[in-house]
C-alpha positions as CSV (number, residue, x, y, z in Angstrom):
1,X,-17.9,-59.8,-7.9
2,X,-18.8,-56.5,-6.2
3,X,-19.9,-56.4,-2.5
4,X,-22.0,-53.4,-1.6
5,X,-23.0,-52.7,2.0
6,X,-25.8,-50.3,2.9
7,X,-26.4,-47.8,5.6
8,X,-29.2,-45.4,5.7
9,X,-32.1,-43.6,7.4
10,X,-35.1,-45.6,8.7
11,X,-37.5,-42.7,8.7
12,X,-38.0,-42.0,5.0
13,X,-41.2,-40.2,4.1
14,X,-43.8,-42.0,1.8
15,X,-42.9,-39.6,-1.0
16,X,-39.2,-40.4,-0.6
17,X,-39.4,-44.2,-0.8
18,X,-40.0,-44.4,-4.6
19,X,-37.3,-41.8,-5.3
20,X,-34.8,-43.8,-3.3
21,X,-35.9,-47.1,-4.9
22,X,-35.3,-45.7,-8.4
23,X,-31.9,-44.3,-7.5
24,X,-30.9,-47.6,-5.9
25,X,-32.0,-49.6,-9.0
26,X,-29.9,-47.2,-11.2
27,X,-26.9,-47.6,-8.9
28,X,-27.1,-51.4,-8.8
29,X,-27.3,-51.7,-12.6
30,X,-23.6,-50.7,-12.7
31,X,-22.8,-53.7,-10.4
32,X,-25.0,-56.5,-11.7
33,X,-22.3,-59.0,-12.4
34,X,-22.0,-61.2,-9.3
35,X,-23.5,-58.5,-7.0
36,X,-23.5,-59.2,-3.3
37,X,-25.6,-56.8,-1.0
38,X,-24.9,-56.7,2.7
39,X,-27.5,-55.2,5.0
40,X,-28.8,-55.3,8.6
41,X,-32.3,-55.3,7.1
42,X,-33.6,-52.5,9.3
43,X,-36.8,-50.8,8.2
44,X,-36.4,-48.1,5.6
45,X,-33.2,-47.8,3.6
46,X,-31.8,-51.2,4.5
47,X,-34.9,-52.9,3.3
48,X,-35.2,-50.9,0.1
49,X,-31.6,-51.8,-0.7
50,X,-32.2,-55.5,0.0
51,X,-35.2,-55.6,-2.2
52,X,-33.3,-53.8,-5.0
53,X,-30.4,-56.3,-4.7
54,X,-32.8,-59.3,-5.0
55,X,-34.6,-57.6,-7.9
56,X,-31.2,-57.2,-9.6
57,X,-30.5,-60.9,-9.2
58,X,-27.8,-60.3,-6.6
59,X,-27.0,-62.4,-3.5
60,X,-28.1,-61.0,-0.1
61,X,-26.1,-61.2,3.1
62,X,-28.0,-60.1,6.3
63,X,-26.0,-59.1,9.3
64,X,-28.0,-59.3,12.5
65,X,-26.6,-57.2,15.3
66,X,-27.7,-59.6,18.1
67,X,-29.4,-62.9,18.8
68,X,-32.6,-61.1,19.9
69,X,-32.7,-58.6,17.0
70,X,-35.7,-60.1,15.2
71,X,-37.8,-60.5,18.4
72,X,-36.7,-57.2,20.0
73,X,-36.5,-54.7,17.2
74,X,-38.5,-55.9,14.2
75,X,-42.0,-54.3,14.5
76,X,-45.0,-56.4,13.5
77,X,-45.8,-54.3,10.4
78,X,-42.2,-54.9,9.1
79,X,-41.9,-58.5,10.1
80,X,-43.3,-60.1,6.9
81,X,-40.9,-58.2,4.7
82,X,-38.0,-58.8,7.1
83,X,-38.7,-62.6,7.2
84,X,-39.1,-62.9,3.4
85,X,-35.8,-61.1,2.7
86,X,-33.9,-62.9,5.5
87,X,-35.2,-66.3,4.2
88,X,-33.6,-65.4,0.8
89,X,-30.3,-64.4,2.4
90,X,-27.2,-65.8,4.0
91,X,-27.7,-64.6,7.6
92,X,-24.8,-63.8,9.9
93,X,-25.7,-63.2,13.6
94,X,-23.2,-61.4,15.7
95,X,-22.4,-62.8,19.1
96,X,-24.4,-60.3,21.2
97,X,-27.4,-61.4,23.2
98,X,-29.1,-58.0,23.2
99,X,-29.7,-55.4,20.4
100,X,-27.9,-52.3,21.9
101,X,-25.5,-49.6,20.8
102,X,-22.5,-51.9,21.1
103,X,-24.2,-54.6,18.9
104,X,-25.2,-51.9,16.3
105,X,-21.7,-50.5,16.1
106,X,-20.3,-54.1,15.7
107,X,-22.8,-54.7,12.9
108,X,-21.7,-51.6,11.1
109,X,-18.1,-52.7,11.5
110,X,-19.0,-56.1,10.0
111,X,-20.8,-54.4,7.1
112,X,-17.7,-52.4,6.3
113,X,-15.4,-55.3,6.7
114,X,-17.3,-57.2,4.0
115,X,-17.8,-54.2,1.6
116,X,-16.0,-53.1,-1.6
117,X,-18.3,-50.0,-1.5
118,X,-20.8,-48.5,0.9
119,X,-24.2,-47.3,-0.3
120,X,-25.4,-44.6,2.0
121,X,-29.0,-43.5,1.9
122,X,-28.1,-40.3,3.7
123,X,-29.3,-36.7,3.9
124,X,-25.7,-35.5,4.6
125,X,-26.4,-34.4,8.2
126,X,-23.2,-34.8,10.3
127,X,-23.0,-37.4,13.1
128,X,-25.1,-36.7,16.2
129,X,-22.4,-37.9,18.6
130,X,-24.4,-40.9,19.7
131,X,-22.4,-43.3,17.5
132,X,-23.7,-46.1,15.3
133,X,-25.8,-43.9,12.9
134,X,-25.7,-43.4,9.2
135,X,-23.3,-40.5,9.3
136,X,-21.0,-42.4,11.6
137,X,-20.9,-45.3,9.3
138,X,-20.1,-43.1,6.3
139,X,-17.2,-41.5,8.3
140,X,-15.9,-44.9,9.2
141,X,-16.0,-46.1,5.6
142,X,-14.3,-43.0,4.3
143,X,-11.6,-43.3,7.0
144,X,-11.0,-46.9,5.9
145,X,-10.7,-45.9,2.3
146,X,-14.0,-47.6,1.3
147,X,-15.7,-45.7,-1.5
148,X,-19.2,-44.3,-0.6
149,X,-22.1,-43.8,-3.0
150,X,-24.5,-41.4,-1.4
151,X,-28.1,-41.8,-2.4
152,X,-30.3,-38.8,-1.6
153,X,-32.5,-37.9,-4.5
154,X,-33.8,-34.4,-5.1
155,X,-36.9,-33.9,-3.1
156,X,-36.1,-36.7,-0.6
157,X,-37.1,-36.1,3.0
158,X,-37.0,-37.8,6.4
159,X,-40.2,-38.2,8.5
160,X,-40.7,-36.9,12.0
């Protein structure tokens, strides 16, 4: 069994989405036997990863940073996809009432604790210093000795 966790940008351009989807599918093919995908199921990279895991026949584990995450942070246009994928997953809700920086950092820690490898849909830009972002999670994984697979296809871009 291989457990892959994901971190990645939420603001992928429309042109970038199919590029990332294809690279994720290719990456997951190497891990199809008893694949487990761990995600916070945020818009963008997390959701693309979750869909690719389900498509590959893997088991999905969703880590919710807080009890109010679905109500407070999932936008109406993303809610149907979020609900569909969460219904197909084992859901772990962390013991935070409110979705805030502390809850996000704890969720990233939970992802890494469960992971054999980290998939990072990441443009390579260093951490912003705010904590809890994609680059921070990559740094934490590397510091912990967790292998990181960076997915950033040629031509990929982030939106405004």
